N, C-alpha and C positions, 0 to 999 in steps of 0.2 A: 686506032692507033694507040701507037704506045704512050700520047700527051696525053688523052683521052683517058685509057686506063689508068694511070699514075693522078690523072682528075680528082676521080671517083672514087680511087681508094684511102684518098684525103679527106674525100667529103662525109665520106660513110666509117659508121666505126667498126673494126674490125671486124671478123665473124664470131670472135670467141667471144670477143666482149656484148656481141648482139647476143649470145647464145646465153653468157652469166645473167644479162640482164632480164632474159626471161625467166629462165628460171628463179632469178628473185620476186620477179614480178607474181610468178604462181605462187611459189610459195605459200606456207598458210602455218609453218611452225610454231610461230612465236604470236600469234593473233591472240590467244586465250590469255597469253600470259602480260599484252599490254593491256587486253581490255581490262583483267582484272586491276591491275596496275592503275590507268584511269578510274574505276568505276571504284574500288575497293574504300579509300577516302571518304567520298560523300558517302556510301553506304553506310559503312560504320559512324559514322557523325551522327547518323541519320536515326541510328536506331541507340547510340548513348542519349540521344536530345529524347528519344522515347521513353526507355528508362526513366532518367531524370525527372522527365515531368508528372510521370507516371509516380516516383517516389515521394516528389514533391508535395501531391494532391492527397494521397495517402500519408503524409505526417502531419498535412492539416486536418484529415479526417480525427487522426490520433490526436491531433490538439484539441479540436472539438472536445472528443469522448472526457479527454482532462478536465476541461474547465464543465462538462457536465455534471462528472463524477465530483468536481470538490463543491460545484455547487451544492451539487444534495448534502452535502456535509455542513455548507454554512447554514441551510435552510432549515436543516432538522437540529443545530447545536450541538454537534459532531466535534464541532472545531474553537468553538465560543475561547474557551482557553489558550490555542495557539500561539505563538509569537509568528512576525512576519516572519522570520526567518525557518521554523518548524513547518510554515505551509507553503511558503516554496520547496521546500524538502521534499512534500507531501509531494509537487506537482510535479516537481521533473520526474520521482518515482514512476509515475503515471504514466509520462511520454517518454520513457528511456530504452525503452523499445526502440525508437528509431529515431528521438532527439536526446541528443547530451545537453547536456545543462549544470550549471551548478547552484549549489545554496549563496555564491557569492563569485559576483562576474569584473571584469576587469571593465568600470565603467565608461571607457572610450572604447572600449569592443564588445560591448554587453550583446549579447542573443535574444535572451528573454526578459519580458517585460510582464507585469503583474499589475490587475488593478481592483483591488476589492473594495468598493464603496458603497454606505449608505446613502440614502437618498430620500429626498423627503418625499415623491409623487413618483409616478416611473415618468411621466412628462417633463422631469428634470431629468432625468437620463440623457447624456448624450449621445449620438447616433452616427456622431463622426470619426474619424480616424484622428486624433491631433498632431499635426506637422506644422514646421516650424516655419513655412510658406507657404505659400497656394502653389507653389510648381509644381508640377506633374509626378518627380521625382524625390520630391522634397522629405527631408530625414523627419524622423519620427521625435513627436516633442513628448518627452515622459515626466513631463516638469508636474501638471496634474493629477500624475498617479498616488498612489496611497494606499494603506491598509487598514481599513476601518471597517470591518463587517457591523453591520447594526445587530441587536437583539429581536426576542421574539415578536412576528408582526412587523416588524421593520421591512422596508424596500431595499434590497440590493443589487447590484452587479457584481459576476465575478468578471471578467477580461483579460485574455492572454495574446499577448503580440509575439512572435517569433520571426528572425532575423533568418532566412533559409540563403544561403547562399546559392547562386547555381554556379555550377559550374561546366558546361558545355555552351559555348560563341553563338551556336547555332542555336538553340533556344531563351538564350540571354533576354533578349531584345522585345519578346512578346511576353514574357511573365515578370523581369524583374520590374517591380513598382517603388523600391525606395533606394537612396543611397546616400552616402555622406556629404558634407562638405567639401568641393574638392577634389573628390572620386567620380567614378563614373560607373552607371548602376549596377549593382552585382549581385541585391537580396531581393530575394519576394519575401512578402511581409506577410503571413500567416495572421492572421486575427481569429479571437472566438469569443462570443460572449454569450452568457446566460444574463441575464435579467426576473426575478422574483420577488415577491414576498415570502418572509420565513414565516415557520410554523410557531403557532404558540406553546415551544417548547419548555420547559421549565426552567 
């Protein structure tokens, strides 16, 4: 009947629309582009995070090598006449391959801290990182740091602290371990220490 035909036409989409929908459903022309757009950001973020973590750990190894080098010079008396500024300049030259530092830094945004001191015994050497509070991400407390290397046969430490700013959001929560008051954790604190007894140099 005519009424039935009209009813069926209104209930079902036109034949041309059905054909277009079927073609659209089967088409895969833009699949690769869509998949790349969805996966590219997390993929490259993971790559950058991996690279940054690798560079940070390589920088820490460079800091340790610099501490060993400068400690050897303290132990053998090669720097017995150096001032604190001259010692810092030599130390910065040792780490300049990857780490930037200056002979003088803004105290409110200091990156490198050096602690070179004489102790009465090895047991008196502090074996902890001095912080302003017991909070996990508490800021570094440099109030006890000094530059007073001892003479022949004295017991000394050379310790370096460096604030490495973490740039990648993905890796920041996992390796940051220090922050300034009122700020989110953004720095990875590198620490390198050498404890030794000086040689009996002239």
